[in-house]
C-alpha positions as CSV (number, residue, x, y, z in Angstrom):
1,M,18.4,-32.3,-28.9
2,D,20.9,-33.0,-26.2
3,D,23.4,-30.5,-28.2
4,I,20.3,-27.7,-28.3
5,I,20.1,-28.4,-24.1
6,K,23.9,-28.4,-23.2
7,M,24.1,-24.9,-25.6
8,L,21.6,-23.4,-23.4
9,I,23.4,-24.6,-20.3
10,D,26.3,-23.0,-21.6
11,E,25.1,-20.0,-23.1
12,F,23.0,-19.0,-20.3
13,N,24.4,-20.1,-17.0
14,I,21.5,-22.7,-16.4
15,V,22.2,-24.5,-12.8
16,D,20.6,-27.0,-10.4
17,T,18.2,-25.4,-8.4
18,I,16.3,-26.5,-5.3
19,D,12.9,-25.0,-4.6
20,E,10.5,-26.0,-2.0
21,E,6.8,-25.8,-3.8
22,V,8.3,-27.7,-7.0
23,G,11.3,-29.6,-5.9
24,S,14.9,-29.8,-7.0
25,K,15.5,-29.8,-10.7
26,T,19.0,-30.7,-12.7
27,K,20.7,-28.4,-14.8
28,E,19.2,-30.3,-18.0
29,E,15.5,-30.2,-16.5
30,N,16.0,-26.3,-16.6
31,A,17.5,-26.0,-19.6
32,Q,14.4,-28.4,-21.3
33,D,11.9,-26.0,-19.3
34,F,13.8,-22.9,-20.6
35,L,13.6,-24.5,-24.4
36,D,10.0,-25.1,-23.9
37,K,9.0,-21.6,-23.0
38,I,11.1,-20.5,-26.2
39,L,9.1,-22.9,-28.4
40,L,6.2,-21.7,-27.0
41,N,6.8,-18.1,-28.1
42,S,8.7,-18.7,-31.2
43,V,5.7,-17.6,-33.3
44,K,5.9,-14.1,-31.5
45,I,9.3,-13.8,-32.0
46,K,9.3,-14.5,-35.7
47,E,6.7,-12.0,-35.8
48,N,8.3,-9.3,-34.3
49,Y,11.9,-9.4,-34.8
50,N,14.4,-9.3,-37.3
51,F,17.7,-10.6,-36.0
52,T,21.1,-9.1,-37.0
53,S,23.7,-11.1,-34.6
54,K,23.9,-13.9,-32.9
55,D,24.1,-11.8,-29.1
56,Q,20.9,-10.2,-30.2
57,F,19.4,-13.8,-30.8
58,L,20.4,-15.1,-28.1
59,D,19.2,-12.1,-25.8
60,L,16.0,-12.4,-27.7
61,I,15.7,-16.1,-26.4
62,K,16.5,-15.5,-23.0
63,G,13.7,-12.9,-23.1
64,A,11.2,-15.3,-24.8
65,A,11.8,-17.7,-21.8
66,L,11.0,-15.6,-19.2
67,E,7.4,-15.9,-17.5
68,D,4.4,-14.2,-19.8
69,F,6.3,-13.4,-22.6
70,I,4.6,-12.6,-25.8
71,G,6.7,-9.6,-27.2
72,V,5.8,-6.0,-26.5
73,T,5.2,-2.3,-27.8
74,Y,6.2,1.0,-26.2
75,W,3.0,1.8,-25.1
76,D,1.7,-1.4,-23.9
77,Y,5.2,-1.9,-21.8
78,I,4.9,1.8,-20.3
79,E,0.9,1.6,-20.4
80,S,1.4,5.3,-21.8
81,D,-2.9,5.3,-22.5
82,T,-3.3,4.0,-18.9
83,L,-1.0,6.9,-17.7
84,L,-2.1,9.7,-19.8
85,S,-5.6,9.1,-18.8
86,L,-4.9,9.7,-14.7
87,Q,-4.8,13.6,-14.7
88,K,-8.3,14.3,-14.0
89,P,-8.5,17.8,-12.8
90,K,-11.7,19.0,-10.9
91,T,-11.7,22.4,-12.5
92,N,-11.1,23.9,-16.2
93,Y,-7.8,26.2,-15.0
94,P,-5.0,24.7,-17.3
95,D,-2.2,24.8,-14.3
96,E,-4.3,22.2,-12.6
97,I,-2.8,19.7,-14.5
98,I,0.7,20.5,-13.8
99,F,-0.2,20.3,-9.9
100,I,-1.7,16.5,-10.7
101,T,1.0,15.5,-12.6
102,Y,4.1,16.9,-10.4
103,H,2.2,15.2,-7.6
104,Q,2.0,11.8,-9.5
105,Q,5.5,12.1,-10.2
106,C,6.5,12.3,-6.8
107,E,4.5,9.3,-5.9
108,L,6.2,7.6,-8.3
109,Y,9.9,8.4,-7.0
110,F,8.2,7.3,-3.6
111,K,7.9,4.1,-4.9
112,L,11.0,3.7,-6.3
113,I,12.5,5.0,-2.8
114,I,10.6,2.6,-0.9
115,Q,11.4,-0.3,-3.5
116,E,15.4,0.7,-2.7
117,L,14.9,0.4,1.0
118,E,12.9,-2.8,0.7
119,R,16.0,-4.5,-1.2
120,I,18.0,-3.5,2.1
121,F,15.4,-5.7,3.9
122,D,15.6,-8.6,1.4
123,F,19.0,-9.1,1.8
124,Y,18.3,-10.2,5.4
125,E,15.6,-12.8,4.5
126,E,16.1,-16.3,5.0
127,D,15.8,-17.5,1.5
128,F,17.2,-14.6,0.1
129,E,20.2,-16.0,-1.6
130,K,18.0,-19.0,-3.1
131,K,15.6,-16.5,-4.1
132,N,18.3,-14.5,-6.1
133,F,20.8,-17.3,-7.2
134,K,20.7,-15.9,-10.6
135,L,22.4,-13.0,-9.8
136,K,25.2,-14.9,-8.5
137,D,25.8,-15.8,-12.0
138,S,26.1,-12.6,-13.2
139,N,28.2,-9.3,-12.3
140,I,25.4,-7.9,-9.8
141,Y,26.8,-8.3,-6.2
142,L,25.0,-9.8,-3.2
143,D,27.5,-8.2,-1.0
144,E,26.1,-6.7,2.2
145,L,27.8,-3.7,2.3
146,K,27.6,-3.1,-1.6
147,T,24.0,-3.7,-1.0
148,W,23.5,-0.9,1.6
149,E,26.0,1.6,-0.6
150,E,24.1,0.7,-3.7
151,R,20.4,1.2,-2.1
152,L,20.9,4.3,-0.3
153,T,23.1,6.3,-3.1
154,R,19.8,5.7,-5.4
155,V,17.3,6.5,-2.4
156,I,19.6,9.9,-2.0
157,R,19.7,10.5,-5.9
158,Y,15.7,10.1,-6.1
159,W,15.4,13.0,-3.3
160,R,17.9,15.2,-4.7
161,N,15.4,14.7,-8.0
162,L,12.6,15.8,-6.3
163,I,14.3,19.1,-4.8
164,I,15.4,20.2,-8.2
165,S,12.2,19.4,-9.7
166,F,10.0,22.0,-7.3
167,D,11.0,24.5,-9.9
168,I,8.1,23.3,-11.9
169,L,6.0,24.4,-9.2
170,K,7.8,27.5,-8.3
171,K,8.2,28.9,-11.6
172,G,6.3,27.0,-14.0
173,F,3.1,27.5,-12.2
174,S,0.5,30.1,-11.8
175,S,-0.1,31.5,-8.3
176,E,-3.4,32.9,-9.3
177,E,-4.9,29.8,-10.7
178,F,-3.6,27.7,-8.2
179,R,-5.4,29.7,-5.1
180,E,-8.5,29.2,-7.4
181,F,-8.8,25.9,-8.4
182,R,-7.2,24.7,-4.3
183,K,-10.7,25.6,-3.6
184,A,-11.8,22.6,-5.3
185,L,-9.6,20.0,-3.7
186,L,-10.9,20.2,-0.2
187,P,-10.5,18.1,1.7
188,A,-7.6,16.8,0.1
189,S,-3.9,17.5,0.7
190,G,-0.3,16.0,-0.3
191,F,-0.5,15.5,3.6
192,Q,-2.4,12.5,2.8
193,T,0.6,10.7,1.3
194,Y,0.6,7.1,2.1
195,Q,3.7,6.3,1.0
196,F,6.2,8.9,2.5
197,R,4.5,8.3,6.0
198,K,5.6,4.5,5.0
199,M,8.9,5.7,3.9
200,E,9.4,6.8,7.4
201,I,8.3,3.9,9.3
202,M,10.4,1.8,7.6
203,L,13.8,4.2,8.5
204,T,13.3,4.8,12.1
205,D,11.8,4.0,15.5
206,L,8.2,4.9,16.1
207,K,9.6,7.0,19.3
208,N,11.3,9.1,16.9
209,L,8.1,9.7,14.8
210,T,5.8,10.8,17.5
211,I,5.6,14.0,19.2
212,P,5.8,13.9,22.2
213,S,8.1,10.7,21.8
214,S,6.5,7.7,22.6
215,E,5.5,4.5,21.5
216,D,1.8,5.4,20.4
217,V,1.1,5.2,17.1
218,K,-1.9,7.7,17.1
219,K,0.6,10.5,18.2
220,L,2.7,10.2,14.8
221,Y,4.0,13.8,14.5
222,W,1.9,14.6,11.1
223,R,-1.5,14.2,13.1
224,Q,-0.4,17.4,14.4
225,G,-0.8,19.1,11.3
226,A,-4.4,18.2,10.8
227,I,-6.1,19.2,14.1
228,N,-8.9,21.8,13.7
229,Q,-7.4,24.6,15.9
230,S,-11.0,26.0,17.0
231,D,-11.9,22.6,19.2
232,N,-8.7,20.9,18.9
233,K,-10.4,17.8,17.3
234,P,-9.1,15.9,13.7
235,S,-10.2,17.6,11.1
236,K,-12.2,15.5,8.0
237,L,-8.7,15.3,6.4
238,L,-7.0,13.8,9.1
239,E,-10.5,11.3,9.5
240,N,-10.2,10.7,5.8
241,F,-6.6,9.4,6.0
242,N,-7.0,7.8,9.1
243,N,-9.6,5.6,8.1
244,K,-7.9,4.8,4.8
245,Y,-4.9,3.8,6.1
246,D,-4.4,3.6,10.0
247,S,-4.8,-0.4,9.7
248,I,-2.1,-0.5,7.5
249,F,-0.2,2.0,9.6
250,F,-0.6,-0.3,12.6
251,E,0.8,-3.2,10.7
252,L,3.7,-1.5,9.3
253,V,4.7,-0.3,12.8
254,E,4.3,-3.9,14.2
255,R,6.5,-5.3,10.7
256,F,9.5,-2.9,11.3
257,K,9.4,-3.0,14.9
258,G,13.1,-3.4,16.1
259,K,13.4,-4.2,12.3
260,T,13.9,-0.6,10.9
261,I,16.7,0.4,8.4
262,F,18.6,2.4,11.4
263,N,18.0,-1.0,13.5
264,L,19.5,-3.1,10.8
265,F,22.3,-0.6,10.6
266,Q,23.1,-0.9,14.1
267,D,22.6,-4.7,14.6
268,K,23.5,-6.5,11.5
269,L,26.5,-4.1,10.0
270,S,30.2,-4.7,11.3
271,D,31.8,-1.6,12.8
272,K,33.9,-0.9,10.0
273,D,30.9,-1.0,7.8
274,R,28.6,1.1,9.9
275,K,31.2,3.6,9.6
276,Q,31.4,3.5,5.4
277,I,27.3,3.8,5.9
278,K,26.7,6.3,8.6
279,P,27.6,9.3,6.1
280,L,25.1,7.8,3.8
281,L,22.1,7.6,6.4
282,I,23.0,11.4,7.7
283,D,23.1,12.5,3.9
284,L,19.9,10.9,3.3
285,E,18.1,12.4,6.2
286,D,19.5,15.7,5.5
287,T,18.5,15.3,2.0
288,I,15.0,14.5,3.0
289,L,15.1,17.8,5.2
290,L,16.1,19.9,2.4
291,W,13.1,18.5,0.4
292,K,11.1,19.4,3.3
293,I,12.4,22.9,3.1
294,A,12.0,23.5,-0.7
295,H,8.3,22.1,-0.4
296,M,8.1,24.9,2.6
297,N,9.5,27.6,0.2
298,M,7.4,26.6,-2.7
299,I,4.1,26.9,-0.5
300,V,5.1,30.7,0.5
301,E,5.7,31.3,-3.0
302,H,2.1,30.8,-4.0
303,I,-0.4,31.2,-1.0
304,P,-0.7,34.3,1.4
305,K,1.3,34.3,4.3
306,N,-0.8,32.5,7.1
307,S,-2.7,30.7,4.9
308,S,-3.6,27.1,5.4
309,G,-2.0,24.4,3.2
310,T,-4.4,22.4,0.9
311,G,-7.0,21.0,2.7
312,G,-6.8,23.5,5.8
313,T,-3.7,21.8,7.3
314,D,-1.1,23.5,9.1
315,Y,1.8,23.0,7.1
316,S,4.4,24.7,9.7
317,K,3.7,21.5,12.0
318,Y,5.2,19.1,9.5
319,L,7.4,20.9,7.0
320,P,10.5,22.3,8.3
321,Q,11.5,26.1,7.9
322,L,14.5,28.3,7.0
323,K,14.2,31.4,9.4
324,Q,16.3,34.8,9.6
325,L,18.3,34.9,12.5
326,E,18.6,38.9,14.1
327,G,18.0,40.0,10.2
328,K,21.4,38.5,9.5
329,E,21.6,35.0,8.5
330,V,19.5,32.4,7.6
331,V,19.2,29.5,9.5
332,F,17.2,26.1,10.1
333,N,14.3,26.3,12.4
334,K,14.0,22.8,13.8
335,G,10.9,23.7,15.7
336,S,9.0,20.2,16.4
337,Q,10.4,18.3,13.7
338,V,11.4,14.9,13.5
339,L,14.6,13.7,13.1
340,Y,14.6,10.2,12.0
341,F,18.4,9.4,12.9
342,P,18.8,11.7,16.2
343,E,22.0,9.7,17.3
344,F,23.8,11.6,14.6
345,W,22.9,14.8,15.3
346,T,25.5,15.0,17.9
347,G,28.1,17.5,16.2
348,R,25.7,19.0,13.7
349,N,23.0,20.4,16.1
350,H,24.1,23.6,15.8
351,E,21.5,26.3,14.1
352,N,23.2,26.9,10.8
353,Y,24.0,23.5,10.0
354,I,21.1,22.6,7.4
355,S,21.9,26.4,6.2
356,S,25.8,25.2,5.4
357,K,24.5,22.0,3.8
358,V,22.5,24.2,1.6
359,A,25.4,26.2,0.3
360,E,27.2,23.0,-0.5
361,L,24.5,21.8,-3.0
362,P,25.0,22.4,-6.7
363,T,23.5,25.8,-7.9
364,Q,20.2,24.2,-9.1
365,M,19.4,22.7,-6.0
366,N,20.7,25.5,-4.0
367,E,18.4,28.0,-5.5
368,M,15.2,25.6,-5.2
369,I,15.7,25.5,-1.4
370,Y,17.6,28.4,-0.6
371,S,17.3,31.5,-3.3
372,I,13.6,32.4,-2.5
373,F,13.8,33.1,1.3
374,P,13.3,37.0,1.3
375,P,15.2,39.6,3.4
376,N,13.9,41.1,6.3
377,N,12.3,37.9,7.5
378,A,9.2,38.6,5.6
379,F,7.8,35.1,6.2
380,G,7.5,36.4,9.8
381,F,9.5,33.2,11.7
382,E,10.8,35.3,14.3
383,N,8.9,33.7,16.9
384,S,9.7,30.3,15.6
385,E,11.1,27.8,18.2
386,E,14.8,26.8,17.9
């Protein structure tokens, strides 16, 4: 038995550990726990696997030692039956399934984005190294600069994929069916995405998310798009959103007060590392803005000019626009848009900055953001604020 314990220690880099709840354990004790889990799951291993190499055997043994290991199938692991049961249209129009599935995909991407941002916050937790001691024994870096670079690069990649994915709703989606089934969706709207709002609170100070700028959480900018124009009171859509998420938003604002991504960038990174990370934060904000513009352009592709958004929202209040300037060049209409990192806008505050960024993008992304903007200012943005 001692030989097996020694083999496990050597093969899997088992080390001494210290845990506040269970106390300290030697590497031999940890190896014994490891072996106990393997033996507990040995029947399942024999039932489900044929081993063709030592490496495969060792990998599967390591998996068997993980918590809750029982052996899985693809459909159980992905929860495909559950996943495919989550599209529940309100009408019989076939393209409603596309609409639902696309928005569910967006929420899954938002989940990944939030996870990557949380991993930056986790890096600065007091017990981070203790919780991640196993990573030190692998090739995964626990380096501050690499953490920021990897996490932000992933987030930007997710946003770029979301921009390209608008092609699903722009070209692979019936305007006629959408105009009909959206009538059955009142008072719901993509405006009510909690995860996107959470991401914004994680990124920047509250003063950058309120219009006019303040520390009042009730003045969050997206609320401007859900006020009834007739009486200037919150719409039913906003009331529902507030009732469900207000307390959570208040908690998030408190949690990240002085501790947002931008705060960590300013307070934790060295001058040298800030120079490395600043372009990534600029790219992140630009990419989110481009996604919003692509969203705006998708909307005007499918609904009549001057129509409200799904659920009755005024999407022009929280989605930025491209507009034509004197019938010649297309420029970014910042209008009442918030900026997550306003400190970085020095030098890129000129009118055609966003348009120049669009022109630099790969063709597929460029087309999703820019190409549907029609000539002669057909969207009627000539009176928009700069």
